[in-house]
TIRO-741869 format. One line per 8 residues: number of its first residue (from 1); their letters; for each residue x, y, z of C-alpha. Coordinates in nm, 2 decimals. Example, Ala and Ser with C-alpha at 12.3 -4.5 7.8 and 13.67 -1.06 7.14 Angstrom:
2
1) AS) 1.23 -0.45 0.78 ~ 1.37 -0.11 0.71
//
This chain:
196
1) XXXXXXXX) 13.30 5.45 -13.67 ~ 13.59 5.29 -13.83 ~ 13.52 5.10 -14.13 ~ 13.79 4.84 -14.14 ~ 13.69 4.47 -14.07 ~ 13.71 4.50 -13.71 ~ 13.41 4.78 -13.72 ~ 13.14 4.50 -13.63
9) XXXXXXXX) 13.34 4.40 -13.33 ~ 13.41 4.76 -13.24 ~ 13.06 4.80 -13.23 ~ 12.99 4.48 -13.00 ~ 13.24 4.63 -12.74 ~ 13.07 4.99 -12.76 ~ 12.76 4.80 -12.67 ~ 12.91 4.64 -12.41
17) XXXXXXXX) 13.07 4.96 -12.23 ~ 12.73 5.09 -12.25 ~ 12.61 4.83 -12.06 ~ 12.89 4.82 -11.83 ~ 12.84 5.22 -11.76 ~ 12.48 5.15 -11.68 ~ 12.56 4.88 -11.44 ~ 12.83 5.11 -11.28
25) XXXXXXXX) 12.63 5.43 -11.23 ~ 12.30 5.23 -11.14 ~ 12.07 5.49 -11.32 ~ 11.94 5.56 -11.63 ~ 12.19 5.68 -11.89 ~ 12.20 6.01 -12.09 ~ 12.37 5.97 -12.43 ~ 12.62 6.26 -12.29
33) XXXXXXXX) 12.70 6.05 -12.00 ~ 12.83 5.75 -12.25 ~ 12.97 6.00 -12.51 ~ 13.21 6.13 -12.24 ~ 13.28 5.80 -12.08 ~ 13.36 5.60 -12.39 ~ 13.51 5.89 -12.60 ~ 13.28 5.81 -12.90
41) XXXXXXXX) 13.09 6.05 -13.12 ~ 12.71 6.12 -13.07 ~ 12.60 5.95 -13.37 ~ 12.80 5.63 -13.28 ~ 12.61 5.61 -12.91 ~ 12.26 5.66 -13.08 ~ 12.35 5.38 -13.33 ~ 12.45 5.13 -13.06
49) XXXXXXXX) 12.14 5.23 -12.83 ~ 11.91 5.16 -13.14 ~ 12.08 4.80 -13.17 ~ 12.02 4.73 -12.81 ~ 11.67 4.82 -12.82 ~ 11.63 4.61 -13.14 ~ 11.82 4.32 -12.96 ~ 11.54 4.38 -12.65
57) XXXXXXXX) 11.85 4.47 -12.41 ~ 11.72 4.84 -12.36 ~ 11.49 5.12 -12.37 ~ 11.54 5.50 -12.49 ~ 11.29 5.72 -12.34 ~ 11.29 6.11 -12.26 ~ 11.65 6.13 -12.34 ~ 11.75 5.85 -12.14
65) XXXXXXXX) 11.88 5.47 -12.15 ~ 11.75 5.21 -11.92 ~ 11.80 4.83 -11.97 ~ 11.55 4.55 -11.97 ~ 11.58 4.29 -11.74 ~ 11.75 4.08 -11.98 ~ 11.98 4.36 -12.06 ~ 12.03 4.41 -11.67
73) XXXXXXXX) 12.14 4.04 -11.67 ~ 12.39 4.06 -11.91 ~ 12.50 4.42 -11.76 ~ 12.57 4.22 -11.44 ~ 12.77 3.98 -11.63 ~ 12.96 4.25 -11.78 ~ 13.01 4.44 -11.50 ~ 13.11 4.15 -11.25
81) XXXXXXXX) 13.36 4.04 -11.51 ~ 13.53 4.38 -11.56 ~ 13.55 4.41 -11.18 ~ 13.72 4.05 -11.14 ~ 14.00 4.16 -11.35 ~ 14.02 4.53 -11.23 ~ 14.06 4.40 -10.86 ~ 14.33 4.16 -10.97
89) XXXXXXXX) 14.53 4.40 -11.23 ~ 14.37 4.75 -11.20 ~ 14.13 4.95 -11.42 ~ 14.33 4.96 -11.76 ~ 14.43 4.61 -11.77 ~ 14.09 4.50 -11.70 ~ 13.92 4.71 -11.97 ~ 14.14 4.56 -12.23
97) XXXXXXXX) 14.08 4.20 -12.10 ~ 13.71 4.24 -12.08 ~ 13.70 4.30 -12.43 ~ 13.92 4.03 -12.56 ~ 13.66 3.78 -12.39 ~ 13.37 3.95 -12.60 ~ 13.17 3.86 -12.29 ~ 12.81 4.01 -12.40
105) XXXXXXXX) 12.84 3.80 -12.73 ~ 12.89 3.50 -12.58 ~ 12.61 3.55 -12.31 ~ 12.36 3.70 -12.55 ~ 12.33 3.29 -12.67 ~ 12.25 3.19 -12.35 ~ 11.91 3.23 -12.15 ~ 11.91 3.10 -11.81
113) XXXXXXXX) 11.95 3.28 -11.52 ~ 12.29 3.37 -11.37 ~ 12.38 3.13 -11.03 ~ 12.64 2.95 -10.88 ~ 12.78 2.62 -11.02 ~ 12.68 2.45 -10.72 ~ 12.31 2.54 -10.83 ~ 12.35 2.35 -11.17
121) XXXXXXXX) 12.17 1.98 -11.23 ~ 12.41 1.71 -11.37 ~ 12.42 1.73 -11.76 ~ 12.32 2.12 -11.76 ~ 12.52 2.33 -11.98 ~ 12.61 2.71 -11.96 ~ 12.90 2.91 -11.97 ~ 13.12 3.09 -11.67
129) XXXXXXXX) 12.98 3.47 -11.62 ~ 13.23 3.56 -11.33 ~ 13.42 3.44 -11.02 ~ 13.31 3.59 -10.69 ~ 13.64 3.53 -10.56 ~ 13.92 3.80 -10.41 ~ 14.23 3.57 -10.38 ~ 14.42 3.63 -10.70
137) XXXXXXXX) 14.62 3.28 -10.66 ~ 14.26 3.08 -10.66 ~ 14.16 3.32 -10.97 ~ 14.51 3.24 -11.16 ~ 14.47 2.89 -11.08 ~ 14.12 2.87 -11.23 ~ 14.21 3.05 -11.51 ~ 14.51 2.83 -11.56
145) XXXXXXXX) 14.30 2.53 -11.61 ~ 14.09 2.69 -11.85 ~ 13.78 2.79 -11.65 ~ 13.73 3.17 -11.75 ~ 13.42 3.39 -11.80 ~ 13.30 3.30 -12.12 ~ 13.37 2.95 -12.15 ~ 13.11 2.69 -12.20
153) XXXXXXXX) 13.07 2.39 -11.98 ~ 12.85 2.10 -11.90 ~ 12.82 1.95 -11.55 ~ 12.90 1.58 -11.55 ~ 12.84 1.49 -11.17 ~ 12.75 1.67 -10.86 ~ 12.91 1.49 -10.57 ~ 12.93 1.55 -10.20
161) XXXXXXXX) 13.30 1.68 -10.20 ~ 13.31 1.83 -10.55 ~ 13.14 1.92 -10.91 ~ 13.29 1.76 -11.20 ~ 13.28 1.97 -11.51 ~ 13.35 1.91 -11.90 ~ 13.55 2.25 -12.05 ~ 13.70 2.21 -12.36
169) XXXXXXXX) 13.68 1.83 -12.37 ~ 13.87 1.82 -12.03 ~ 13.75 1.71 -11.71 ~ 13.78 1.95 -11.44 ~ 13.69 1.89 -11.04 ~ 13.60 2.16 -10.82 ~ 13.58 2.21 -10.45 ~ 13.16 2.22 -10.36
177) XXXXXXXX) 13.26 2.54 -10.17 ~ 13.44 2.70 -10.45 ~ 13.12 2.63 -10.67 ~ 12.92 2.88 -10.46 ~ 13.17 3.15 -10.56 ~ 13.20 3.07 -10.95 ~ 12.88 3.19 -11.12 ~ 12.75 3.06 -11.44
185) XXXXXXXX) 12.47 3.12 -11.71 ~ 12.26 2.83 -11.80 ~ 12.17 2.70 -12.17 ~ 11.81 2.65 -12.23 ~ 11.85 2.44 -12.58 ~ 11.69 2.59 -12.92 ~ 11.60 2.90 -12.75 ~ 11.75 3.24 -12.87
193) XXXX) 11.65 3.60 -12.80 ~ 11.87 3.75 -13.09 ~ 11.69 3.90 -13.37 ~ 11.73 3.81 -13.72
//
């Protein structure tokens, strides 16, 4: 593993890749599958798996890795985030952008379920998880106003015709129909699943 100041960040990215790969294969993973896909040493994969277990995100039994329910929730967010960019920009660019956002690190700070923005209550806080939108122009517009995966928000008002969000000290008004296709993860105040 690299010994630079970015070693910790690199390790977090490896764990994200493992969860994404689990979601893509939709079955328990062998260490060799991860080594081959991520082009890393076996010792790095073993260390990442141990950290995922420590965080309560994975189980390693009988030579196979499976995810806990919390791990599967995070894997879904990472996978959908990756697919959103892959559909727009292709696999290589998507893979790079996925890591820029450090999705798992942000998602792990939240505890609620992933649900459509229109299902949030007024004053409820969350982070954007991913978009279920195939139109690149709409996605581009959302990114342009600062609404992207990993961004925290608060629902200020639910109106018949729209959803008013506070995002980075700005107000954003979304059409209710669009709110059905933007997925967020709610925040449970004062709760954390991270280990010390």
